[in-house]
KOLKOL-663886 format. One line per 5 residues: their letters; for each residue x, y, z of N, C-alpha, C. Coordinates in Angstrom, 2 decimals. Layout:
BEGIN
a = X:Y:Z:X:Y:Z:X:Y:Z  ... $
***
This chain:
BEGIN
mnpiq = 0.60:-1.22:0.02:0.24:0.02:0.12:0.89:1.39:-0.02  0.91:2.18:-0.89:1.67:3.64:-0.90:1.32:4.49:0.11  2.24:5.09:0.55:1.51:5.96:1.36:0.79:6.98:1.22  -0.26:7.08:-0.25:-1.51:7.76:-0.03:-2.38:7.22:0.39  -2.59:5.75:-0.24:-3.60:4.83:-0.06:-3.57:4.41:1.13 $
lesfi = -2.62:4.36:2.32:-2.15:3.79:3.52:-3.14:5.14:4.30  -2.61:6.41:4.13:-3.35:7.32:4.89:-4.69:7.56:4.75  -5.36:7.38:3.59:-6.77:7.07:2.77:-7.85:6.26:4.04  -7.02:5.16:3.82:-7.37:4.32:4.53:-7.69:4.42:6.11  -6.58:4.55:6.63:-6.66:5.28:8.18:-7.63:6.11:8.59 $
kgipk = -7.35:7.36:7.56:-8.09:8.26:7.73:-9.74:7.94:7.64  -10.40:6.65:6.80:-11.89:6.61:6.54:-11.91:5.01:7.85  -11.28:4.68:8.33:-11.61:3.52:9.41:-12.47:4.05:10.34  -13.44:3.46:11.02:-14.42:3.63:12.02:-12.96:3.03:13.46  -12.79:4.05:14.49:-11.92:3.56:15.49:-12.61:4.12:16.74 $
aelhl = -11.78:3.56:17.58:-12.52:4.05:19.37:-10.98:4.30:19.79  -11.07:5.24:20.96:-9.76:5.53:21.77:-9.59:4.76:23.20  -9.21:4.46:23.85:-9.04:3.61:25.02:-8.74:4.18:25.95  -7.43:5.18:25.47:-6.03:6.17:26.46:-6.07:6.91:26.01  -6.91:8.08:26.66:-6.75:9.76:26.29:-6.91:10.53:27.66 $
hiegt = -5.73:11.33:27.67:-5.87:12.38:29.20:-6.82:13.28:28.58  -8.01:13.60:28.97:-8.42:14.88:28.63:-7.44:15.75:28.84  -7.16:16.44:29.99:-5.87:17.19:30.40:-4.91:17.26:29.36  -4.54:15.81:28.80:-3.48:15.99:27.67:-4.19:16.48:26.35  -5.44:16.92:25.73:-5.57:17.05:24.85:-5.35:19.09:24.67 $
fepel = -5.14:19.59:25.57:-4.79:20.62:26.22:-3.96:21.29:24.87  -4.57:21.81:23.88:-3.36:22.71:22.27:-3.27:24.15:23.13  -2.18:24.59:22.81:-1.76:26.06:23.34:-2.50:27.16:23.20  -3.04:26.75:21.99:-3.85:28.03:21.53:-5.23:28.28:22.40  -5.96:27.06:22.90:-6.96:26.95:23.82:-6.45:27.64:25.33 $
mfeia = -5.31:26.85:25.57:-4.47:26.89:26.86:-4.35:28.71:27.18  -3.72:28.79:25.90:-3.69:31.02:26.46:-4.93:31.56:26.41  -5.96:30.87:25.68:-7.51:31.99:25.44:-7.96:31.31:26.63  -8.25:30.08:27.26:-9.00:30.14:28.53:-8.16:30.59:30.17  -6.44:30.92:30.11:-5.34:31.62:30.91:-5.88:33.22:30.68 $
rrnqi = -6.40:33.65:29.52:-6.53:35.05:29.36:-7.73:34.93:30.01  -8.88:34.45:29.83:-10.53:34.50:30.35:-10.14:34.28:31.71  -9.44:33.63:31.98:-9.41:33.69:33.69:-8.41:34.30:34.74  -7.65:35.30:33.70:-6.84:35.73:34.43:-5.47:35.26:35.05  -4.89:34.27:34.69:-4.07:33.80:35.19:-2.95:33.56:34.05 $
sipyq = -1.81:33.97:34.61:-0.16:34.41:33.40:0.45:33.00:34.16  0.65:32.37:32.66:1.67:31.11:32.68:2.72:31.41:31.65  4.04:30.83:32.01:4.97:31.21:32.38:5.90:31.05:30.64  4.69:31.46:29.72:5.50:31.38:28.52:4.80:32.64:27.42  5.62:33.17:26.45:5.05:34.64:26.08:4.02:34.11:24.66 $
sveel = 4.22:32.89:24.13:3.55:33.09:22.98:3.06:31.45:22.98  2.67:31.35:21.98:2.11:29.95:21.37:2.86:29.12:20.86  3.69:30.12:20.53:4.84:29.12:19.49:6.33:28.72:20.66  6.22:30.10:21.43:7.13:29.61:22.74:6.28:28.42:23.38  5.51:28.03:23.72:5.06:27.27:24.48:5.12:25.73:23.75 $
kkayn = 4.65:25.60:22.27:5.06:24.39:21.48:6.29:23.69:21.61  7.41:24.98:21.46:8.62:24.84:21.62:8.93:23.61:22.59  8.81:24.04:24.09:8.45:23.74:24.85:8.39:21.73:25.29  7.38:21.59:24.52:7.16:20.21:23.83:8.12:19.33:23.44  9.00:19.36:24.36:10.04:18.85:23.58:11.07:17.73:25.18 $
fnnlq = 10.09:16.50:25.15:10.50:15.96:26.22:11.72:14.85:26.17  12.57:14.53:27.35:13.29:13.84:27.13:12.98:12.72:28.25  11.73:12.57:29.22:11.14:11.81:29.67:9.74:12.14:30.39  9.11:11.01:31.09:7.43:11.17:31.76:7.97:12.23:32.27  8.86:12.15:33.30:8.85:13.25:34.53:8.93:14.95:33.67 $
efldi = 9.20:15.13:32.88:9.62:16.52:31.80:8.26:17.31:31.78  8.09:15.43:30.82:6.29:16.05:30.41:5.24:16.64:31.38  5.48:15.68:32.43:4.58:15.88:33.33:4.86:16.99:34.27  5.80:17.66:33.96:5.87:19.16:34.87:5.03:20.10:34.08  4.84:20.21:32.55:4.62:20.97:31.90:2.67:20.55:31.51 $
yyaga = 2.56:19.65:31.78:1.37:18.93:31.84:0.44:19.70:32.88  1.07:19.35:34.16:0.29:19.89:35.34:0.40:21.49:34.90  1.48:22.45:35.06:1.34:23.46:34.18:0.24:23.91:33.81  -0.22:23.07:32.38:-0.92:23.77:31.52:-2.29:23.75:32.39  -2.60:22.41:33.24:-3.69:22.28:33.69:-4.40:23.07:34.59 $
svllh = -3.31:23.95:35.40:-3.64:25.29:36.06:-4.37:26.28:35.91  -5.06:26.10:34.67:-5.68:27.47:34.15:-6.79:27.06:34.36  -7.33:25.64:34.19:-8.80:25.29:34.46:-9.18:25.50:35.39  -9.97:26.23:35.72:-10.40:26.28:37.20:-12.23:26.04:37.14  -13.02:26.23:35.96:-14.27:26.57:35.93:-14.90:25.48:35.04 $
eqdfy = -16.58:25.18:35.12:-16.91:23.85:34.10:-16.77:24.65:33.00  -16.72:25.41:32.59:-16.81:26.22:31.25:-15.65:25.87:30.74  -14.68:25.64:31.46:-13.05:25.47:30.85:-13.30:24.34:30.81  -13.53:23.12:31.44:-13.33:21.69:31.22:-14.07:21.32:30.36  -15.47:21.81:30.16:-16.73:22.01:29.27:-15.66:21.86:27.82 $
dltwa = -14.57:23.25:27.66:-14.21:23.79:26.45:-13.51:22.99:25.61  -12.60:21.85:26.90:-11.34:21.63:26.67:-11.77:20.45:26.08  -12.73:19.79:26.53:-13.48:18.20:26.23:-14.02:18.77:24.89  -14.95:19.05:24.75:-15.08:19.42:22.95:-14.71:19.87:21.95  -13.29:20.45:22.52:-12.09:20.72:21.54:-11.35:19.40:20.96 $
ylikv = -11.58:18.72:21.98:-11.03:17.10:21.31:-11.91:16.59:20.91  -13.32:16.31:21.44:-14.37:15.91:20.46:-14.47:16.49:19.20  -14.16:17.81:18.65:-14.56:18.42:17.52:-13.21:17.65:16.52  -12.26:17.72:16.94:-10.76:17.45:16.51:-11.46:15.41:15.89  -11.88:14.99:16.52:-11.86:13.65:16.81:-12.51:12.82:15.68 $
qeqnl = -13.60:13.88:15.54:-14.88:13.37:15.09:-14.37:13.65:13.63  -13.41:14.39:13.22:-12.99:14.75:11.63:-11.88:13.62:11.25  -11.63:12.67:12.59:-10.66:11.56:12.25:-11.46:10.36:12.33  -13.06:9.93:11.94:-13.48:8.96:12.30:-13.70:8.40:12.96  -13.17:8.89:14.59:-13.13:8.37:16.02:-14.63:8.10:16.36 $
ihtei = -15.65:6.98:16.54:-17.18:7.00:17.09:-16.98:6.84:18.04  -16.36:6.42:18.85:-16.31:5.98:20.44:-14.79:6.39:20.99  -15.18:7.08:22.15:-13.99:7.46:23.27:-13.79:7.22:24.66  -13.28:7.03:25.29:-13.06:6.46:26.66:-12.33:7.00:27.45  -12.59:8.30:27.91:-11.79:9.22:28.30:-11.15:9.27:29.83 $
ffdpq = -9.78:9.31:30.20:-9.39:9.60:31.32:-9.52:10.95:31.98  -9.27:11.03:33.42:-9.14:12.63:33.93:-8.66:12.43:34.71  -8.18:13.01:35.43:-7.09:13.13:36.54:-8.08:14.48:37.71  -9.04:13.84:38.11:-8.85:14.85:39.53:-8.87:15.38:40.89  -7.58:14.96:41.09:-6.63:15.50:41.61:-5.73:16.58:41.37 $
thtdr = -5.44:16.44:39.92:-4.50:17.07:39.93:-5.57:18.69:39.87  -6.64:18.80:40.08:-7.57:19.82:39.98:-8.28:20.58:41.27  -8.75:19.13:42.01:-9.24:19.09:43.39:-7.81:19.77:44.14  -6.21:19.05:44.06:-5.40:19.79:45.00:-4.82:21.38:44.89  -6.01:22.36:43.61:-5.70:23.64:43.24:-6.99:24.00:43.88 $
gvsfd = -8.14:23.44:44.66:-9.23:23.84:45.30:-10.69:24.24:44.00  -10.26:23.36:43.00:-11.11:23.39:41.91:-12.20:21.80:42.71  -13.61:22.22:42.58:-14.39:21.24:43.13:-14.20:19.90:42.49  -14.23:18.64:42.59:-14.49:17.58:41.64:-15.70:18.05:40.86  -17.00:18.22:41.55:-18.09:18.51:40.96:-17.91:19.46:39.69 $
tviqg = -16.68:20.74:39.62:-16.91:21.22:38.54:-16.09:20.83:37.30  -15.31:20.06:37.86:-14.60:19.20:36.66:-15.28:17.98:36.09  -15.92:17.36:36.95:-16.93:15.83:36.23:-18.31:16.72:35.29  -18.70:17.84:35.54:-19.88:18.51:35.55:-19.35:19.07:34.14  -18.43:19.92:33.83:-17.94:20.05:32.68:-17.68:19.28:31.59 $
ihtal = -16.82:17.90:32.00:-16.44:17.07:31.40:-17.70:16.18:31.00  -18.25:15.79:31.67:-19.47:15.27:31.79:-20.47:16.28:30.32  -21.08:16.76:30.81:-21.36:17.75:29.58:-21.26:18.07:28.80  -20.03:17.98:28.11:-19.35:17.80:26.25:-19.57:16.60:26.40  -19.66:15.47:27.11:-19.33:14.46:26.18:-21.07:13.61:26.30 $
edghk = -21.94:14.24:26.61:-23.26:14.55:26.71:-23.23:15.12:25.14  -22.91:16.11:24.82:-23.32:16.93:23.93:-22.68:16.58:22.60  -21.60:15.43:22.58:-20.85:15.19:21.67:-21.40:14.11:21.21  -22.57:13.13:22.09:-22.90:11.94:21.49:-23.90:12.88:20.61  -24.76:13.39:21.20:-26.19:14.29:20.83:-25.66:14.59:19.00 $
klgis = -25.03:15.81:19.59:-24.61:16.53:17.63:-23.57:15.92:16.85  -22.78:14.85:18.22:-21.37:14.70:16.84:-21.91:12.92:16.58  -22.34:12.54:17.28:-22.83:10.88:17.19:-21.72:9.61:18.06  -20.83:10.94:18.98:-19.72:10.05:19.52:-19.59:9.91:20.90  -19.97:7.97:20.89:-20.64:7.35:22.45:-18.77:7.92:22.96 $
sriim = -19.16:8.14:24.69:-17.82:7.82:25.03:-18.49:7.29:26.43  -17.30:6.70:27.27:-17.13:6.81:28.37:-16.23:7.25:29.73  -16.53:7.23:30.95:-15.47:8.33:31.56:-14.47:7.24:32.38  -13.48:7.46:32.55:-12.29:6.71:33.76:-11.68:7.48:34.69  -11.76:7.70:35.82:-10.98:8.64:36.75:-10.16:8.07:37.19 $
cflrh = -8.93:8.71:36.51:-7.29:8.15:37.63:-7.10:8.93:38.61  -6.33:7.73:39.99:-5.27:8.42:40.61:-4.48:8.45:40.32  -3.66:9.47:40.59:-2.37:10.00:40.60:-1.24:9.52:41.67  -0.40:8.36:41.05:0.19:7.53:41.57:1.49:8.15:42.71  1.88:9.44:42.28:2.93:10.31:42.99:2.50:10.46:44.23 $
ldesa = 1.11:10.44:44.27:0.68:10.79:45.62:0.43:10.00:46.72  -0.05:10.30:47.88:-0.18:8.93:48.57:-1.61:8.11:48.93  -1.83:7.03:49.38:-2.74:6.52:49.30:-3.81:6.85:49.69  -3.92:7.62:50.52:-4.76:8.26:51.38:-5.90:9.48:50.59  -4.81:9.84:49.84:-5.24:11.10:48.83:-5.86:10.43:47.69 $
afetl = -5.54:8.95:47.40:-6.45:8.51:45.93:-7.99:7.92:47.46  -8.14:7.20:48.94:-9.03:7.19:48.91:-10.47:8.12:49.24  -9.96:9.61:49.58:-10.29:10.45:49.23:-10.71:11.29:48.08  -9.71:10.64:46.94:-10.58:11.12:46.06:-11.77:9.90:45.41  -11.72:8.76:45.78:-12.55:7.82:45.29:-13.67:8.24:46.00 $
eqalp = -13.84:9.01:47.22:-15.12:8.77:48.06:-15.78:10.07:47.60  -14.74:11.16:46.79:-15.55:12.00:45.89:-16.33:11.49:44.72  -16.00:10.49:44.14:-16.52:10.07:43.21:-17.50:9.29:42.98  -17.71:9.20:44.60:-19.23:7.81:44.70:-20.07:8.74:44.32  -20.84:9.80:44.37:-22.03:10.30:43.93:-21.94:10.45:42.32 $
ykkwi = -20.90:10.08:41.82:-21.32:10.23:40.51:-20.94:8.63:39.26  -21.22:7.56:40.41:-20.62:6.37:39.85:-21.58:6.19:38.43  -22.81:7.06:38.25:-23.57:6.73:37.03:-22.68:7.13:35.44  -21.83:8.56:36.01:-21.16:9.07:34.80:-19.28:8.30:34.86  -19.61:7.77:35.95:-17.75:7.19:35.61:-17.21:5.78:35.77 $
igvgl = -16.97:5.08:34.70:-17.15:3.74:35.01:-16.15:3.20:34.96  -15.28:3.84:35.20:-14.11:2.68:36.24:-12.96:3.78:36.64  -11.62:3.11:37.18:-10.93:4.00:37.78:-9.37:3.16:37.67  -8.43:4.31:37.00:-6.77:4.33:36.85:-6.22:4.75:37.57  -4.98:4.23:36.91:-3.85:4.94:37.64:-3.03:5.45:36.54 $
dssem = -2.50:6.32:36.92:-1.44:7.25:36.07:-0.23:8.18:36.81  0.11:9.21:36.12:1.40:9.86:36.54:2.42:9.11:36.78  3.53:9.68:37.36:4.85:8.80:37.44:4.85:7.70:37.92  5.92:6.46:36.74:5.29:4.82:37.46:6.60:4.78:38.18  7.70:5.46:38.05:8.93:4.61:38.53:8.69:4.93:40.07 $
ghpps = 9.10:4.13:41.13:8.81:4.33:42.41:7.59:4.15:42.98  6.81:4.01:42.12:5.27:4.16:42.16:4.58:2.23:42.10  4.86:1.78:42.48:4.06:0.49:42.09:2.93:0.47:41.98  2.07:-0.51:41.68:0.33:-0.62:41.39:0.15:-1.02:42.73  1.11:-2.09:43.31:0.82:-2.33:44.57:0.26:-1.56:45.74 $
kferv = 0.88:0.17:45.08:0.79:0.66:46.46:-0.87:1.14:46.50  -1.71:0.69:45.20:-3.08:1.10:45.71:-4.09:-0.26:45.37  -3.19:-0.86:45.99:-4.06:-2.42:45.99:-5.37:-1.94:47.02  -5.09:-1.48:47.91:-6.54:-1.42:48.73:-7.50:-0.30:48.27  -6.74:0.85:47.35:-8.11:1.66:47.15:-8.56:0.74:45.56 $
fskai = -8.00:0.04:45.22:-8.35:-0.61:43.72:-9.92:-1.60:44.12  -9.00:-1.94:45.18:-10.26:-2.78:45.93:-11.63:-2.73:46.42  -11.72:-1.29:46.72:-12.77:-0.91:47.24:-13.38:-0.53:45.91  -12.72:0.36:45.20:-13.26:0.96:43.98:-14.38:-0.13:43.08  -13.42:-1.53:43.31:-14.53:-2.76:42.49:-15.33:-2.73:43.54 $
angfi = -15.11:-3.06:44.70:-16.84:-3.28:45.58:-17.79:-2.52:45.30  -17.31:-1.15:44.55:-18.22:-0.01:44.86:-18.73:-0.11:43.22  -18.30:-1.20:42.59:-18.67:-1.24:41.36:-18.19:-0.47:39.81  -16.94:-0.10:40.15:-15.88:0.19:39.18:-15.13:-0.34:38.21  -14.83:-0.44:37.39:-14.04:-1.45:36.33:-13.01:-0.85:36.80 $
svaha = -11.40:-1.64:36.24:-10.32:-1.21:36.96:-9.36:-1.32:35.59  -8.77:-0.28:35.65:-7.16:-0.21:34.43:-6.14:0.29:35.13  -4.92:0.27:34.56:-3.83:0.90:35.16:-3.35:0.76:34.30  -2.10:2.32:34.38:-0.76:2.51:33.55:0.08:1.32:33.98  0.87:0.50:33.30:2.24:-0.41:33.71:2.88:-0.61:32.63 $
geegp = 4.01:-0.80:32.87:5.46:-0.97:32.12:5.39:-0.45:30.98  5.30:1.22:31.32:5.60:2.18:30.26:6.97:2.31:30.42  7.50:2.85:31.66:8.72:3.31:32.10:8.65:2.02:33.15  8.49:1.68:33.57:8.20:0.47:34.65:8.62:-0.96:34.32  9.04:-1.49:35.10:9.11:-2.90:34.67:7.96:-3.67:34.75 $
aeyvw = 8.47:-5.15:33.90:7.28:-6.18:33.74:6.35:-6.32:35.17  7.46:-6.49:35.94:6.47:-6.84:37.54:5.72:-5.78:37.58  5.15:-4.48:37.00:4.49:-3.47:37.78:3.25:-4.30:36.35  3.42:-4.40:35.58:2.51:-5.30:34.72:1.83:-6.09:35.70  2.75:-7.52:35.92:2.02:-8.50:36.94:1.45:-8.01:37.90 $
eainl = 1.99:-6.88:39.02:0.79:-6.41:39.77:-0.38:-6.17:40.04  -0.18:-5.35:38.35:-2.06:-4.21:37.97:-2.83:-5.76:38.24  -2.14:-6.71:36.89:-3.28:-7.92:36.77:-3.56:-8.76:38.56  -2.68:-9.01:39.01:-2.98:-9.50:40.16:-3.52:-8.56:41.18  -3.26:-7.70:41.60:-3.37:-6.92:42.82:-4.22:-6.10:42.57 $
lkvsr = -4.34:-5.30:41.08:-5.68:-4.40:40.97:-6.40:-4.59:40.30  -6.34:-6.10:39.89:-7.42:-6.78:39.23:-7.87:-6.32:38.00  -6.99:-5.34:37.32:-7.38:-4.86:35.73:-7.76:-5.21:34.50  -8.95:-4.77:34.40:-9.59:-5.28:32.67:-9.01:-4.80:31.76  -7.60:-3.69:31.41:-6.90:-3.36:30.42:-5.79:-2.92:31.03 $
idhgn = -4.61:-3.27:30.43:-2.99:-2.40:30.60:-2.65:-1.17:29.65  -2.70:-0.42:30.82:-2.46:1.36:29.59:-1.01:1.10:29.46  -0.63:1.33:28.48:0.74:1.31:27.78:1.40:-0.66:27.93  2.19:-0.95:28.86:2.18:-2.56:28.90:3.27:-2.72:27.91  3.94:-1.77:27.30:5.08:-1.94:26.28:6.37:-3.21:26.98 $
rsidd = 6.46:-2.99:28.12:7.45:-3.62:29.02:7.26:-4.93:29.38  6.37:-5.75:29.01:5.58:-6.82:29.17:6.37:-7.87:28.42  6.96:-7.46:27.05:7.65:-7.79:25.88:9.11:-8.94:27.17  9.36:-8.28:28.02:10.48:-8.66:28.87:10.49:-10.17:29.55  8.94:-10.55:29.35:8.56:-11.53:30.27:8.13:-12.36:29.36 $
kqlik = 8.66:-13.52:29.16:7.74:-14.54:28.16:6.73:-15.10:29.07  6.80:-15.48:30.18:5.13:-15.78:30.92:4.61:-14.94:31.47  4.70:-13.62:31.05:3.58:-12.70:31.20:3.03:-12.29:29.73  3.60:-12.53:28.79:2.98:-12.28:27.44:2.09:-13.42:27.36  2.56:-14.62:28.06:1.59:-15.83:27.82:0.35:-15.61:28.56 $
hiaek = 0.29:-15.20:29.78:-0.38:-14.95:30.44:-2.00:-13.93:29.75  -1.10:-13.04:29.19:-1.98:-11.67:29.00:-2.54:-11.88:28.04  -1.94:-12.72:27.00:-2.66:-13.64:25.87:-3.72:-14.31:25.83  -3.05:-15.38:26.95:-4.44:-16.45:27.27:-5.51:-15.81:27.59  -5.54:-14.87:28.75:-6.54:-13.81:29.41:-7.22:-12.55:27.95 $
qiplt = -6.51:-12.72:27.35:-7.06:-11.35:26.67:-6.95:-10.19:27.17  -5.99:-9.86:27.68:-5.89:-8.63:28.42:-5.56:-7.36:27.47  -6.30:-6.34:27.51:-6.13:-5.72:26.71:-5.17:-4.64:26.56  -3.71:-4.26:25.68:-3.10:-3.34:26.29:-3.34:-1.73:25.08  -3.43:-1.33:25.98:-4.12:0.63:25.04:-2.21:1.07:24.78 $
vcpls = -2.02:0.56:23.66:-0.43:1.34:23.13:-0.23:2.43:22.58  0.59:3.41:22.75:0.60:4.79:22.29:1.72:4.91:21.64  1.52:4.47:20.52:2.96:4.94:19.49:3.67:6.28:19.68  2.92:7.58:19.60:3.76:8.67:19.30:4.18:9.47:21.03  3.56:8.73:21.91:4.42:9.03:23.30:5.03:8.12:23.69 $
nlelk = 4.98:7.24:23.33:6.27:6.28:23.25:7.62:6.66:22.66  7.53:7.25:21.31:8.18:7.85:20.76:8.81:9.48:21.22  8.09:9.86:21.96:8.45:11.42:22.80:8.93:11.09:23.56  8.36:10.98:24.46:8.74:10.36:25.90:9.94:9.50:26.12  10.39:8.85:24.81:12.24:8.35:24.79:11.53:6.55:25.34 $
vvddl = 10.22:6.27:25.46:10.46:5.02:25.50:10.87:3.72:24.72  10.80:4.60:23.28:11.46:4.01:22.01:12.03:4.98:21.67  13.17:4.65:20.84:14.02:5.77:20.61:13.70:6.35:18.69  12.81:4.96:18.40:12.73:4.89:16.73:11.13:4.26:16.70  10.30:4.61:16.06:9.05:3.75:15.75:9.37:2.81:14.73 $
kdhpl = 10.36:2.56:14.33:10.89:1.18:13.70:10.94:0.13:14.41  11.46:0.40:15.78:11.68:-0.51:17.16:10.94:-0.77:17.94  9.71:-0.21:17.56:8.78:-0.50:18.48:7.98:-1.66:18.74  7.61:-2.26:19.65:7.07:-3.41:20.12:5.99:-3.75:19.81  4.71:-2.95:18.94:3.64:-3.19:18.53:3.23:-4.77:17.69 $
lqlmd = 4.47:-4.76:16.80:4.29:-6.09:15.94:4.70:-7.46:17.02  5.49:-7.10:17.75:6.17:-8.25:18.54:4.74:-8.71:18.99  4.13:-7.80:20.28:2.98:-7.90:20.99:1.79:-8.70:19.76  1.73:-8.06:18.81:0.63:-8.93:17.71:0.55:-10.33:17.44  2.09:-10.41:16.83:2.43:-11.89:16.54:2.18:-12.46:17.98 $
sglmv = 2.15:-11.78:19.24:2.34:-13.06:20.29:0.78:-13.41:21.20  -0.20:-12.78:19.85:-1.27:-13.00:20.14:-2.30:-12.41:21.23  -1.83:-10.72:21.53:-2.21:-9.97:22.02:-3.08:-9.50:21.66  -4.05:-8.43:22.66:-5.20:-7.71:22.17:-4.84:-6.30:22.31  -4.27:-5.79:21.29:-3.49:-4.64:21.51:-4.03:-2.95:20.40 $
tlnsd = -4.16:-2.35:20.78:-5.29:-1.49:20.90:-4.32:0.32:20.50  -4.29:0.68:19.52:-4.00:2.04:19.16:-4.55:3.31:19.48  -3.60:4.25:20.44:-4.62:5.36:20.82:-3.42:6.57:20.94  -3.55:7.62:21.52:-3.41:9.11:21.72:-2.89:9.78:22.67  -2.85:9.24:23.56:-2.32:9.23:25.06:-3.02:10.53:25.38 $
dpayf = -1.81:11.74:24.98:-1.57:12.99:25.60:-1.40:13.42:24.22  -2.21:13.73:23.25:-2.22:13.99:21.98:-1.22:15.53:21.52  -1.81:16.48:22.24:-1.69:18.20:22.12:0.06:17.70:22.62  0.53:17.24:23.30:1.85:17.60:23.83:2.94:16.11:23.06  1.72:15.48:22.50:3.17:14.44:21.61:2.88:14.54:20.06 $
ggymn = 2.42:15.53:19.24:2.19:15.64:18.16:1.56:14.91:17.25  0.21:14.35:17.39:-0.54:14.03:17.24:-1.77:13.03:17.94  -3.21:12.86:17.17:-3.98:12.25:17.94:-4.11:10.92:16.92  -5.37:10.50:16.72:-5.47:9.26:16.09:-4.75:9.07:15.04  -5.57:9.64:14.15:-5.05:9.40:12.43:-3.53:9.10:12.58 $
enyie = -3.12:10.60:13.47:-1.33:10.40:13.13:-0.44:9.21:13.97  -1.51:8.81:15.16:-0.47:7.63:15.49:-0.91:6.32:15.12  -1.91:6.09:13.74:-1.98:4.90:13.47:-1.03:5.19:11.83  -1.45:6.27:10.74:-0.46:6.42:10.20:1.24:6.12:10.41  2.01:7.04:11.72:2.96:6.85:11.79:3.72:5.42:12.15 $
iasal = 2.56:4.86:12.96:3.23:3.48:13.40:2.84:2.22:12.08  2.37:2.59:11.49:1.91:1.56:10.36:2.53:1.87:9.16  3.36:3.09:8.94:4.08:3.37:7.83:5.89:2.78:8.60  6.31:3.48:9.99:7.33:2.77:10.36:7.24:1.31:10.46  6.16:0.50:10.18:6.10:-1.45:11.04:6.00:-1.77:9.50 $
nlskk = 5.51:-1.21:8.26:4.88:-1.61:7.23:3.27:-2.03:7.65  2.26:-1.62:8.24:1.81:-2.41:8.61:0.54:-2.23:7.35  0.32:-4.30:7.40:-1.10:-4.24:6.21:-2.72:-3.47:6.54  -3.36:-3.74:5.46:-4.52:-2.77:5.59:-5.05:-4.04:6.95  -5.13:-5.11:6.51:-5.60:-6.22:7.31:-4.76:-5.93:8.97 $
qitel = -3.98:-5.71:9.29:-3.45:-5.42:10.64:-4.11:-3.86:10.77  -4.10:-3.08:10.68:-4.88:-1.79:10.60:-6.19:-2.17:10.96  -7.09:-2.69:10.20:-8.40:-3.26:10.78:-8.40:-4.14:11.80  -7.42:-4.78:12.17:-7.84:-5.87:13.01:-7.42:-4.73:14.63  -6.63:-3.75:14.57:-6.45:-2.81:15.78:-7.57:-2.32:15.68 $
aknsf = -8.01:-1.90:14.12:-9.30:-1.02:14.46:-10.53:-1.79:15.34  -10.52:-2.90:15.08:-11.35:-3.92:15.65:-11.24:-4.01:16.75  -9.89:-4.21:17.09:-9.43:-4.73:18.71:-9.80:-3.41:19.74  -10.17:-1.95:18.98:-10.05:-1.13:20.07:-12.03:-0.71:20.86  -12.62:-1.68:19.72:-14.25:-1.39:19.97:-14.14:-2.76:21.06 $
issfl = -13.64:-4.26:20.59:-13.54:-5.59:21.44:-13.29:-5.15:22.86  -12.37:-4.09:22.97:-11.61:-3.73:24.29:-12.10:-2.80:25.13  -13.04:-2.13:24.47:-13.89:-1.19:24.59:-14.41:-1.71:26.04  -15.23:-0.52:26.94:-16.17:-0.53:27.61:-17.84:-0.71:27.30  -18.03:-0.65:26.41:-19.20:-0.64:25.45:-19.94:-2.00:25.82 $
lddek = -21.10:-1.98:25.36:-22.38:-2.92:26.03:-22.12:-3.87:24.53  -22.03:-5.20:24.95:-21.92:-6.20:23.57:-22.59:-5.81:22.42  -23.59:-5.33:22.17:-24.13:-5.61:21.04:-24.00:-4.22:20.69  -23.49:-3.10:21.77:-23.05:-1.47:20.75:-21.54:-2.11:20.09  -20.73:-2.99:20.60:-19.50:-3.14:20.27:-19.76:-4.15:18.92 $
eqmiq = -20.88:-4.76:18.65:-21.09:-5.67:17.58:-21.61:-4.59:16.45  -22.41:-3.99:16.45:-22.37:-2.43:15.46:-21.51:-2.06:14.97  -20.65:-1.76:16.05:-19.49:-0.73:15.48:-18.11:-1.30:14.80  -17.84:-3.10:15.22:-17.35:-3.87:14.89:-17.33:-4.00:13.36  -18.96:-3.98:13.24:-19.35:-4.54:11.89:-19.19:-3.25:10.73 $
kvetf = -19.30:-2.17:11.12:-18.61:-0.82:10.45:-17.68:-1.01:9.83  -16.58:-1.27:10.89:-15.31:-1.73:10.29:-15.40:-2.64:9.58  -15.54:-3.54:9.67:-15.64:-5.01:8.64:-15.93:-4.11:7.21  -17.26:-3.48:7.42:-17.93:-3.13:5.67:-16.71:-1.80:4.92  -16.12:-1.60:6.22:-15.13:-0.47:5.64:-14.07:-0.86:4.75 $
yqnn = -13.70:-2.24:5.67:-12.36:-2.67:5.09:-12.59:-3.79:4.31  -14.00:-4.30:3.84:-14.60:-5.19:2.53:-14.72:-3.82:1.68  -15.34:-2.72:1.57:-15.37:-1.96:0.34:-14.21:-0.92:0.08  -13.06:-1.59:0.96:-11.93:-0.07:0.72:-10.24:-1.39:0.47 $
***
């Protein structure tokens, strides 16, 4: 498939996104607009200067600027605008379902109420379904660099919004903060009816992936690249068909891989794993869903069949109801047959 055909095929195929931090969709233009609206100064003189700062050597350097950006979000309208901007962007990319992460502690620690955050995000997602035809789910993440008691407090704040929040996740600085640190919090979340997922094996070792599976009882592994280091783990994930939400451009930007040609995606797929493609923090990592598909497909010379498998996997691995999954998988299949 030549590059133009590849790009056209990827742009047209229906897809779902399962690993997306809504705070990570904060484009510099919108950040400046909301900063002005809320009369908050940010340590950059222009959109161009801010974009230049999006050049990271590791996860921590990214997180520092990510949290600085989030500091301008104060009101329900801000969270609505942030979410709506993402939905408009991905509708153009034939994304028909999204499961977004949000980080309440990033905001509640600044004095912004949990209610303000969730109301803004939820209202935008509702409008996204009505006006753009994009279905969605919300997953609340605990920040792993904070302590267990802070996570328990956040879980309590989430309980009144269980009808809106389908699951809990674990993100932020991975090294030195193993999943085991949050075993009791996840146990309580699951007892309260939340599904669980967790970031593991991005920068952290394969052992963190084992912990996420065995201790946090996750339904999906976010990232999971380092699973490749442990043959028994790969065998286990393949047998259980625990999905991995892989993020190629994020991995490249944060130096998890030095070159997309070295990305373990094909190795994971060839090992029988349920792998999905996602954008993670697209405003910071140089691309939304189509860019991730196009770049990785080009680097690894993926076929139409493999691209279609990844698109189908995104729906199979979602938290949609079975009949909803079937309808969306059929849309992918129909597109594949006709293109």
